[in-house]
ZADREN-786143 format. One line per 5 residues: number of its first residue (from 1); their letters; for each residue y, x, z of N, C-alpha, C. Coordinates in nm, 2 decimals. Each point is the difference from the previous one (the first is absolute). Example, Ala and Ser with C-alpha at 12.3 -4.5 7.8 and 13.67 -1.06 7.14 Angstrom:
! residues 2
1 = AS = -0.57:1.32:0.78:0.12:-0.09:0.00:0.12:0.09:0.00 | 0.11:-0.04:-0.07:0.11:0.09:0.00:0.11:-0.08:0.08
This chain:
! residues 255
1 = MKWLT = -1.25:-4.19:-0.16:0.00:0.12:-0.02:0.09:0.03:-0.01 | 0.05:-0.02:-0.11:0.14:0.06:-0.04:0.15:0.03:0.08 | 0.00:-0.10:0.05:0.08:0.05:0.19:-0.07:0.09:0.08 | -0.13:-0.01:-0.02:0.00:0.10:0.10:0.03:0.17:-0.05 | -0.02:0.03:-0.05:0.02:0.13:-0.16:0.13:0.00:0.03
6 = LIVFI = 0.09:-0.08:-0.09:0.15:-0.07:0.04:0.01:0.04:0.16 | -0.08:0.03:0.08:0.08:0.04:0.21:-0.08:0.06:0.05 | -0.07:0.12:-0.07:0.01:0.10:0.03:0.05:0.08:-0.12 | 0.04:-0.04:-0.09:0.08:0.18:-0.05:0.08:-0.08:0.03 | 0.10:-0.12:0.08:0.11:0.00:0.06:0.02:0.12:0.14
11 = VVSFE = -0.12:-0.03:0.08:-0.01:0.06:0.14:0.00:0.13:-0.06 | -0.10:0.09:-0.15:-0.04:0.11:0.02:0.13:0.07:-0.06 | 0.08:-0.16:-0.05:0.14:0.11:-0.07:0.10:0.09:0.17 | -0.04:-0.19:0.01:0.12:0.04:0.20:0.00:0.12:-0.01 | -0.13:0.02:0.07:-0.08:0.13:0.04:0.03:0.09:-0.03
16 = AYSFV = 0.06:0.02:-0.09:0.01:0.13:-0.10:0.17:0.08:-0.03 | 0.08:-0.17:-0.01:0.12:-0.03:-0.03:0.09:0.05:0.17 | -0.15:0.03:0.14:0.08:-0.03:0.13:0.02:0.14:0.02 | -0.05:0.07:-0.03:-0.01:0.18:-0.04:0.12:0.06:0.02 | 0.02:0.11:0.10:0.21:0.03:-0.07:-0.01:0.11:-0.04
21 = ILIDP = 0.10:0.10:-0.06:0.00:0.10:-0.03:0.08:0.07:0.02 | 0.03:0.10:0.09:0.14:0.04:-0.04:-0.02:0.17:-0.05 | 0.07:0.00:-0.13:0.01:0.17:-0.06:0.12:0.06:0.07 | 0.01:0.13:0.01:0.09:0.03:-0.02:-0.01:0.14:0.00 | 0.13:-0.03:-0.14:0.02:0.12:-0.16:0.10:0.12:0.14
26 = GHGGE = -0.07:0.14:0.02:0.03:0.14:0.07:0.11:-0.02:0.00 | 0.11:0.03:0.10:0.11:0.07:-0.01:0.08:-0.08:-0.08 | 0.18:0.05:-0.04:0.07:-0.10:-0.04:0.08:0.03:0.00 | 0.17:-0.01:0.03:0.10:0.02:0.00:0.05:0.15:0.02 | 0.09:0.07:0.10:-0.06:0.14:-0.03:-0.07:0.04:0.04
31 = ELGAV = -0.14:-0.03:0.04:-0.14:0.03:0.03:-0.05:0.03:-0.14 | 0.04:0.08:-0.12:-0.03:0.05:-0.13:-0.14:0.04:-0.01 | -0.17:0.05:0.07:-0.08:0.03:-0.02:-0.03:0.03:-0.07 | -0.07:0.10:-0.09:-0.07:0.10:-0.05:0.09:-0.01:-0.15 | 0.07:0.12:-0.08:0.07:-0.02:-0.10:-0.06:0.03:-0.13
36 = ATVKM = 0.00:0.01:-0.08:0.03:0.03:-0.12:0.17:0.00:-0.13 | -0.12:0.10:-0.07:0.10:0.05:-0.15:0.00:-0.01:-0.11 | 0.00:-0.15:-0.10:-0.07:0.02:-0.12:0.17:-0.04:-0.12 | -0.14:0.07:-0.03:0.06:0.02:-0.21:0.02:-0.09:-0.03 | 0.18:-0.13:-0.04:-0.04:-0.05:-0.09:0.10:0.10:-0.08
41 = KNSKG = 0.07:-0.20:-0.11:0.06:0.04:-0.11:0.08:-0.15:0.02 | 0.15:0.09:-0.07:0.10:-0.15:0.00:0.00:-0.11:-0.14 | 0.08:-0.09:0.00:-0.01:0.01:-0.10:0.04:0.07:-0.16 | 0.08:0.09:-0.02:0.03:0.07:-0.05:-0.12:0.16:0.00 | -0.10:-0.06:0.06:-0.11:0.11:-0.01:-0.05:0.16:0.03
46 = KTYHH = 0.17:-0.03:0.09:-0.02:0.15:0.07:0.00:-0.01:0.15 | -0.12:0.12:0.04:-0.07:-0.02:0.10:0.05:-0.01:0.18 | 0.02:-0.03:0.07:-0.01:-0.02:0.14:-0.08:0.05:0.12 | 0.06:0.04:0.09:-0.06:-0.02:0.14:0.00:-0.11:0.07 | -0.11:-0.04:0.06:0.03:-0.17:0.07:-0.08:0.00:0.10
51 = KIFEK = 0.03:-0.03:0.15:-0.08:0.05:0.09:-0.09:-0.17:0.04 | -0.08:0.00:0.06:-0.06:-0.14:0.04:-0.07:0.02:0.12 | 0.01:-0.08:0.10:0.06:-0.06:0.16:-0.17:0.03:0.05 | -0.09:-0.02:0.05:-0.09:-0.10:0.01:0.03:-0.13:0.06 | 0.12:0.01:0.13:0.02:-0.13:0.04:0.01:-0.12:-0.13
56 = NLSLR = 0.02:0.06:-0.11:-0.02:-0.15:-0.09:-0.07:0.01:-0.07 | -0.12:0.14:-0.07:-0.08:-0.08:-0.01:-0.11:-0.01:0.07 | -0.04:-0.04:0.08:-0.05:-0.06:0.11:0.01:-0.13:0.01 | 0.12:-0.07:-0.01:0.11:-0.12:0.03:-0.08:-0.07:-0.18 | 0.01:0.10:-0.08:-0.01:-0.07:-0.16:-0.16:-0.09:0.00
61 = LARKL = -0.10:0.11:0.06:-0.21:-0.04:0.01:0.10:-0.07:0.17 | 0.08:-0.05:0.07:-0.09:-0.09:0.12:0.01:-0.12:-0.08 | 0.16:-0.06:-0.09:0.04:-0.12:-0.06:-0.13:-0.03:-0.10 | -0.05:0.09:-0.04:-0.10:0.05:-0.11:-0.13:-0.13:0.11 | 0.00:0.07:0.10:-0.14:-0.06:0.09:0.01:-0.14:0.03
66 = KKNLD = 0.14:-0.03:0.04:0.04:-0.06:0.02:-0.02:-0.15:-0.09 | 0.02:0.04:-0.10:0.03:-0.11:-0.09:-0.12:-0.05:-0.09 | -0.10:0.07:0.06:-0.20:0.03:-0.01:-0.10:-0.11:0.11 | 0.13:0.02:0.12:-0.14:-0.01:0.06:0.11:-0.23:0.07 | 0.10:0.06:0.00:0.08:-0.17:-0.02:-0.06:-0.06:-0.01
71 = PYYTV = -0.09:-0.04:-0.09:-0.05:-0.09:-0.06:-0.08:-0.05:0.10 | -0.07:0.07:0.06:-0.16:-0.05:0.10:0.07:0.06:0.19 | 0.04:0.06:-0.02:0.06:0.01:0.18:0.15:0.00:0.00 | 0.06:-0.03:0.10:0.10:0.06:0.06:0.07:0.09:-0.01 | 0.13:0.09:0.01:-0.01:0.10:-0.03:0.17:0.08:-0.02
76 = YLTRS = 0.01:0.08:0.13:0.12:0.01:0.01:0.07:0.14:-0.03 | 0.10:0.09:-0.02:0.00:0.13:-0.01:0.06:0.02:0.14 | 0.05:0.11:0.05:0.10:0.07:0.06:0.11:-0.04:-0.04 | 0.02:0.13:-0.12:0.15:0.00:-0.09:-0.07:-0.07:-0.09 | 0.12:-0.08:-0.08:0.01:-0.04:-0.14:0.09:0.07:-0.07
81 = IDRKV = 0.15:0.08:0.12:0.07:0.11:-0.09:-0.03:0.12:0.02 | 0.11:0.08:-0.05:0.00:0.15:0.03:0.08:0.01:0.18 | -0.04:-0.04:0.10:0.06:0.01:0.12:-0.12:0.09:0.06 | 0.01:0.03:0.08:-0.08:0.06:0.22:-0.01:-0.05:0.04 | -0.11:-0.02:0.04:-0.11:-0.13:0.05:-0.06:0.15:0.10
86 = SLQER = 0.02:-0.02:0.18:0.00:0.11:0.07:-0.16:-0.06:0.01 | -0.08:0.09:0.02:-0.11:0.06:0.05:-0.10:-0.17:0.15 | 0.12:-0.05:0.10:-0.05:-0.10:0.05:0.09:-0.11:-0.08 | 0.03:-0.06:-0.07:0.06:-0.11:-0.05:-0.13:-0.03:-0.19 | -0.03:0.16:0.05:-0.17:-0.10:-0.12:-0.03:-0.02:0.06
91 = ADMAE = -0.05:0.03:0.15:-0.08:-0.04:0.05:-0.01:-0.12:0.07 | 0.13:-0.05:0.02:0.05:-0.14:0.12:0.00:-0.10:-0.14 | 0.03:0.08:-0.17:-0.02:-0.12:-0.06:-0.18:-0.07:-0.02 | -0.01:0.09:0.02:-0.21:0.00:-0.05:0.01:-0.10:0.17 | 0.04:-0.01:0.11:0.01:-0.07:0.12:0.09:-0.19:-0.05
96 = TVKAD = 0.10:0.05:-0.10:-0.01:-0.10:0.02:0.00:-0.13:-0.17 | -0.03:0.07:-0.07:-0.06:-0.08:-0.08:-0.14:-0.03:0.05 | -0.14:0.08:0.12:-0.13:0.00:0.02:-0.09:0.01:-0.08 | 0.07:0.13:-0.09:-0.11:0.03:-0.15:-0.12:0.01:0.07 | -0.14:-0.01:-0.05:-0.09:0.00:-0.03:-0.04:0.14:-0.03
101 = IFISI = 0.06:0.06:-0.07:-0.07:0.17:0.02:0.17:0.03:-0.14 | 0.07:0.14:0.01:0.11:0.09:-0.03:-0.07:0.16:-0.03 | 0.11:-0.04:-0.10:-0.05:0.10:-0.16:0.10:0.14:-0.02 | -0.01:0.12:0.07:0.10:0.05:-0.03:0.02:0.11:-0.10 | 0.05:-0.05:-0.15:0.07:0.03:-0.11:0.03:0.22:-0.05
106 = HFNAA = -0.01:0.05:-0.03:0.08:0.13:-0.05:-0.11:0.05:-0.04 | 0.11:0.13:-0.06:-0.07:0.08:-0.14:0.02:0.17:0.12 | -0.10:0.09:-0.06:0.00:0.15:0.04:0.11:0.12:-0.05 | 0.01:0.08:0.13:0.05:0.14:-0.06:-0.10:0.12:0.06 | 0.04:0.12:-0.06:-0.04:0.11:0.02:0.09:0.12:-0.02
111 = HDKKS = -0.04:0.07:0.04:0.00:0.13:-0.05:-0.04:0.04:-0.10 | -0.15:-0.03:0.01:-0.08:0.08:-0.13:0.05:-0.12:-0.08 | 0.02:0.02:-0.11:0.06:-0.07:-0.09:-0.05:0.01:-0.06 | -0.18:0.00:-0.05:-0.15:-0.02:-0.06:-0.01:-0.10:0.11 | -0.01:-0.07:0.10:-0.02:-0.08:0.07:0.01:-0.12:-0.09
116 = RGFET = -0.14:-0.07:0.05:-0.05:-0.17:-0.05:-0.04:-0.04:0.01 | 0.00:-0.23:-0.07:-0.02:-0.03:0.07:0.02:-0.11:0.10 | -0.11:-0.10:0.00:0.05:-0.16:0.06:-0.15:0.12:0.11 | 0.11:-0.12:0.14:-0.07:-0.03:0.16:-0.02:-0.10:0.06 | -0.03:-0.09:0.09:0.00:-0.13:0.09:-0.06:0.05:0.13
121 = YFLGN = 0.19:-0.03:0.04:-0.10:0.06:0.16:0.00:-0.13:0.09 | -0.03:0.00:0.15:-0.05:-0.11:0.07:0.00:0.10:0.15 | 0.06:-0.09:0.10:0.03:0.06:0.13:-0.13:0.05:0.08 | 0.01:0.14:0.03:-0.17:0.04:0.06:-0.02:0.13:0.03 | -0.04:0.05:0.09:0.04:0.15:0.03:-0.10:0.10:-0.14
126 = HNDKA = 0.03:0.07:0.05:-0.05:0.13:-0.11:0.01:0.16:-0.03 | -0.02:0.01:0.01:0.00:0.14:-0.03:0.07:0.15:-0.12 | 0.06:-0.06:-0.06:0.04:0.02:-0.17:0.11:0.05:0.03 | 0.04:0.20:-0.03:0.09:0.03:-0.01:0.16:0.01:-0.10 | -0.07:-0.09:-0.11:0.04:-0.07:-0.06:0.07:-0.09:-0.02
131 = VKKME = -0.06:-0.08:0.07:0.11:-0.18:0.05:0.07:0.01:0.15 | 0.02:0.11:0.06:0.01:0.03:0.09:0.19:0.02:0.00 | -0.01:0.13:-0.14:0.12:-0.03:-0.07:0.09:-0.10:-0.05 | -0.09:-0.11:-0.07:0.04:-0.10:-0.01:0.08:-0.12:0.14 | -0.07:0.01:0.05:0.01:-0.05:0.11:0.16:0.04:0.05
136 = DIENK = -0.01:0.10:0.01:0.12:0.06:0.09:0.16:-0.02:-0.12 | -0.05:0.02:-0.09:0.12:-0.07:-0.09:-0.03:-0.21:-0.05 | -0.07:-0.05:0.02:0.05:-0.15:0.07:0.00:-0.02:0.09 | -0.07:0.10:0.07:0.07:-0.06:0.22:0.16:0.10:0.01 | 0.00:0.03:-0.09:0.19:0.11:0.05:0.10:-0.11:0.08
141 = DLKGE = 0.05:-0.14:0.02:0.07:-0.09:0.04:0.02:0.03:0.12 | -0.23:0.02:0.05:-0.03:-0.01:0.19:0.04:0.09:0.03 | 0.03:0.08:0.15:0.05:0.09:0.00:0.00:-0.01:0.16 | -0.01:0.05:0.12:-0.04:0.10:0.10:-0.10:-0.19:0.09 | 0.10:-0.03:0.10:-0.10:-0.16:0.09:-0.04:-0.02:-0.11
146 = DKIIN = 0.07:-0.09:-0.10:-0.09:-0.02:-0.15:-0.11:0.00:0.01 | 0.01:0.13:0.01:-0.13:0.06:-0.08:-0.09:-0.06:0.07 | -0.03:0.03:0.16:-0.04:-0.02:0.10:-0.06:-0.15:-0.02 | 0.08:-0.09:0.01:-0.01:-0.13:0.06:-0.07:-0.04:-0.10 | 0.00:0.05:-0.14:-0.05:-0.10:-0.10:-0.13:0.11:-0.12
151 = QILID = -0.02:0.10:0.10:-0.16:0.08:0.03:-0.06:-0.11:0.04 | -0.02:-0.03:0.17:-0.04:-0.14:0.07:-0.05:-0.10:-0.07 | 0.15:-0.10:-0.05:-0.05:-0.05:-0.13:-0.09:0.01:-0.10 | 0.01:0.08:-0.06:-0.08:0.07:-0.12:-0.16:-0.08:0.02 | -0.01:0.16:0.13:-0.11:-0.08:0.06:-0.11:-0.10:0.01
156 = LVIDK = 0.13:-0.10:0.07:-0.05:-0.15:0.02:-0.07:-0.07:-0.14 | 0.12:0.03:-0.12:0.04:-0.05:-0.07:-0.17:0.05:-0.07 | 0.00:0.12:-0.04:-0.14:-0.01:-0.08:-0.14:-0.05:0.00 | 0.01:0.02:0.21:-0.13:-0.10:0.04:0.01:-0.11:-0.05 | 0.09:-0.04:-0.05:0.00:-0.21:-0.01:0.00:0.05:-0.19
161 = TVVSS = 0.03:0.05:-0.05:0.05:-0.01:-0.09:-0.14:0.06:-0.19 | 0.01:0.12:0.15:-0.05:0.05:-0.12:-0.15:-0.02:-0.08 | -0.06:-0.05:-0.04:-0.06:-0.05:0.01:-0.02:-0.14:-0.10 | 0.09:-0.02:-0.02:0.12:-0.10:-0.13:0.02:0.03:-0.06 | 0.14:0.15:0.03:0.06:0.04:-0.10:-0.06:0.10:-0.02
166 = KKLAN = -0.15:0.07:-0.05:-0.10:0.08:-0.02:-0.05:-0.09:-0.13 | -0.04:-0.14:0.07:-0.01:-0.03:-0.13:0.07:-0.09:-0.08 | 0.14:0.00:0.05:0.07:-0.03:-0.15:0.06:0.11:-0.08 | 0.00:0.10:0.09:0.06:0.17:-0.10:-0.17:-0.05:-0.12 | -0.15:0.04:0.09:-0.11:0.04:-0.12:0.01:-0.13:-0.11
171 = HVHSY = 0.01:-0.15:0.00:0.09:-0.12:-0.08:0.06:0.05:-0.12 | 0.13:0.03:0.09:0.16:0.07:-0.10:-0.04:0.09:-0.08 | -0.11:0.11:0.05:-0.03:0.16:-0.10:-0.06:-0.06:-0.08 | -0.12:-0.07:0.05:-0.14:0.00:-0.08:0.09:-0.07:-0.09 | 0.13:-0.05:-0.10:0.02:-0.05:-0.09:0.06:0.07:-0.05
176 = LEKDI = 0.15:0.10:0.05:0.06:0.10:-0.04:-0.08:0.12:-0.10 | -0.13:-0.01:0.11:-0.08:0.11:-0.06:-0.04:0.01:-0.18 | -0.05:-0.13:0.06:-0.06:-0.07:-0.19:0.05:-0.04:-0.06 | 0.23:-0.01:0.03:0.08:-0.02:-0.14:0.05:0.09:0.01 | 0.12:0.04:0.09:0.05:0.12:0.04:-0.07:0.16:-0.06
181 = GKKFK = -0.02:-0.04:0.03:-0.11:0.20:0.02:-0.04:0.00:-0.19 | -0.11:-0.13:-0.04:-0.01:-0.03:-0.09:0.10:0.04:-0.16 | 0.07:-0.11:0.08:0.06:-0.03:-0.13:0.08:0.09:-0.03 | 0.11:0.08:0.09:0.09:0.11:0.01:-0.08:0.10:0.04 | -0.08:0.03:0.03:-0.07:0.14:0.00:0.10:0.08:0.11
186 = MRNRE = -0.03:-0.09:0.14:0.07:0.07:0.08:-0.08:0.01:0.10 | 0.02:0.11:0.09:-0.06:0.06:0.14:-0.04:-0.12:0.08 | -0.10:-0.02:0.02:-0.07:-0.06:0.16:0.04:0.06:0.10 | 0.07:-0.02:0.07:0.06:0.05:0.15:-0.11:-0.05:0.10 | -0.11:-0.14:-0.02:-0.03:0.00:0.07:0.03:-0.08:0.07
191 = VKPSL = -0.06:-0.10:0.18:0.09:-0.07:0.13:-0.04:0.15:0.02 | 0.09:-0.04:0.12:0.03:0.04:0.17:0.00:-0.05:0.08 | 0.01:0.04:0.12:0.01:-0.05:0.12:0.16:0.11:-0.02 | 0.14:-0.05:0.10:0.08:0.06:0.07:0.03:-0.06:0.10 | 0.08:0.03:0.06:0.11:-0.02:0.10:0.14:-0.05:-0.04
196 = FYVLA = 0.02:-0.11:-0.06:0.18:0.03:-0.02:0.04:-0.16:0.07 | 0.14:0.08:0.01:0.08:-0.12:0.16:0.06:-0.16:-0.10 | -0.06:0.03:-0.13:0.09:-0.12:-0.03:-0.13:-0.08:-0.05 | -0.14:0.01:0.00:-0.12:-0.10:0.04:0.00:-0.06:0.12 | -0.01:0.09:0.12:-0.05:0.04:0.07:0.09:-0.13:0.11
201 = LSKRP = 0.17:0.06:-0.02:0.05:-0.18:0.05:0.00:-0.09:-0.09 | -0.05:0.00:-0.13:0.04:-0.14:-0.01:-0.13:-0.12:0.07 | -0.15:0.12:0.07:-0.05:-0.11:0.09:-0.11:-0.03:-0.06 | -0.06:-0.01:-0.21:-0.04:-0.04:0.00:-0.04:0.07:-0.15 | -0.14:-0.14:-0.02:-0.11:0.10:-0.12:0.11:0.01:-0.08
206 = GILIE = 0.04:0.21:-0.06:0.08:0.08:-0.14:-0.04:0.11:-0.03 | 0.03:0.01:-0.06:0.02:0.07:-0.08:0.09:0.07:-0.10 | 0.03:0.13:-0.03:0.07:0.03:-0.10:-0.04:0.11:-0.05 | 0.09:0.01:-0.06:-0.03:0.08:-0.20:0.01:0.10:-0.06 | 0.02:0.09:-0.05:0.10:0.09:-0.08:-0.05:0.03:-0.15
211 = GGFMT = 0.07:-0.02:-0.09:-0.03:-0.14:-0.09:-0.05:0.20:-0.09 | 0.05:0.08:-0.04:0.01:0.03:-0.02:0.09:0.15:0.03 | 0.07:0.11:-0.02:0.07:0.14:0.05:0.10:0.00:-0.15 | 0.09:-0.05:0.02:0.09:0.03:-0.01:0.07:0.08:-0.02 | -0.03:0.11:0.07:0.06:0.20:-0.04:-0.12:0.07:-0.14
216 = NDDEM = -0.06:-0.12:-0.06:-0.07:0.08:-0.07:0.07:-0.07:-0.16 | 0.04:0.12:-0.06:0.07:-0.06:-0.13:-0.07:-0.07:-0.04 | -0.12:-0.05:-0.04:-0.11:0.01:-0.12:-0.08:-0.14:0.01 | -0.01:-0.02:0.17:-0.02:-0.14:0.08:0.12:-0.08:-0.02 | 0.12:0.10:0.10:0.07:-0.07:-0.08:0.08:-0.16:-0.07
221 = KVINS = -0.06:0.04:-0.17:0.09:-0.08:-0.08:-0.15:-0.09:0.01 | -0.12:0.01:0.06:-0.08:-0.13:0.05:0.07:-0.10:-0.01 | 0.02:0.07:0.23:0.03:-0.09:0.03:0.10:-0.08:0.06 | 0.12:0.04:-0.14:0.08:-0.05:0.01:0.00:-0.13:-0.11 | -0.05:0.01:-0.10:0.02:-0.08:-0.09:-0.07:-0.12:0.08
226 = DRYLD = 0.02:-0.21:-0.07:-0.06:-0.05:0.06:-0.17:-0.09:-0.03 | 0.05:0.09:-0.11:-0.20:-0.01:0.00:-0.07:0.05:0.07 | 0.03:0.15:0.08:-0.09:0.01:0.09:0.00:-0.08:0.15 | 0.21:-0.06:0.03:-0.01:-0.09:0.13:-0.05:-0.10:-0.07 | -0.03:-0.07:-0.06:-0.05:-0.11:-0.01:-0.17:-0.05:0.00
231 = AYAKS = -0.04:0.10:-0.10:-0.12:0.03:-0.01:-0.05:0.04:0.26 | 0.10:0.08:0.03:-0.04:0.05:0.10:0.02:-0.09:0.13 | 0.06:-0.13:0.01:0.02:-0.17:-0.02:-0.08:-0.02:0.00 | -0.04:0.02:-0.10:-0.10:-0.18:-0.03:-0.17:0.12:0.06 | -0.01:0.09:-0.02:-0.12:0.01:0.08:-0.02:0.02:0.19
236 = MTKGI = 0.14:0.00:0.06:-0.01:0.01:0.11:-0.03:-0.16:0.04 | 0.05:-0.07:-0.14:0.00:-0.18:0.07:-0.07:0.01:0.00 | -0.14:0.00:-0.11:-0.17:-0.02:0.08:-0.06:0.01:0.07 | 0.05:0.15:0.05:-0.04:0.06:0.11:0.07:-0.02:0.12 | 0.07:-0.14:0.03:0.08:-0.06:0.14:-0.11:-0.09:-0.05
241 = IKFFD = -0.02:-0.10:-0.02:-0.05:-0.14:-0.06:-0.14:0.06:0.02 | -0.13:0.09:-0.07:-0.07:0.03:0.06:-0.01:0.04:0.17 | 0.13:0.02:0.04:0.00:0.02:0.17:-0.04:-0.17:0.06 | 0.14:-0.08:-0.07:0.04:-0.12:0.09:-0.15:-0.05:-0.05 | -0.10:-0.03:-0.11:-0.09:-0.07:-0.05:-0.13:0.02:0.13
246 = SHPKK = 0.00:0.13:0.01:-0.07:0.04:0.16:0.00:0.01:0.13 | 0.16:-0.04:0.02:0.09:-0.05:0.13:0.01:-0.10:0.04 | -0.08:-0.15:0.10:0.14:-0.04:0.01:0.05:-0.01:0.07 | 0.11:-0.08:0.02:0.10:0.01:0.11:0.05:0.07:0.09 | -0.16:-0.09:0.03:-0.02:-0.05:0.22:-0.04:0.17:-0.04
251 = DLPLF = -0.11:0.08:-0.07:-0.07:0.15:0.01:0.10:0.10:0.00 | 0.15:-0.01:-0.02:0.06:0.11:-0.02:0.07:0.02:0.17 | 0.01:0.12:0.00:0.06:0.06:0.16:0.16:-0.08:0.01 | -0.02:-0.02:0.15:0.15:-0.05:0.02:0.01:0.05:0.14 | 0.13:0.12:0.00:0.04:-0.01:0.11:0.11:-0.02:0.10
């Protein structure tokens, strides 16, 4: 009986570890993403202004998420340093490593400095004007013919991945709501469908998270802290584990 239990444990462990995750820290290199200016003090107590870029904040969170997931799955980053990675390169990497899911990490910005909260997106159709503005920002690298070609691709990928992607988004966001929303008093901006090219080009179930508004001074103080980023990564990890527990590898859509 002990040998049988051990065999079952090994099989289950191998099944879990065989899942592959690609984490995508948004922006990089000359693509700064959102920019926040925060007040800091030097060693002499003098106040100065320091700029923080979304590209760096997203990489910090991505590294923490990878560290949390590493004991359970095979995990890769689209970039581990500050460098530019095109949308196509991110998509090609998903194919190269045979990722089962794709996680894109971002932080928000808005003209309205009072905008606040966290939200989770999955690839799907929508009719929300606010979401459309977000898409325009994240999709700005693709123009002309690329947009037409990739719109066809989006329709195909949505048909194949929308069910799994929505479940992944709901699992992850439910833990964010419990942990981040209450612990840090962050506004829950819900799970939303969206037409992000980075998710479509990956051709697999995926989500894009917006971890808070860098243009809100009070919120920026929170999301720039390791305490917040650690909690966010842990919540996402719980949601991803729950998703894989309910989705055998054979049930995930292949393109």
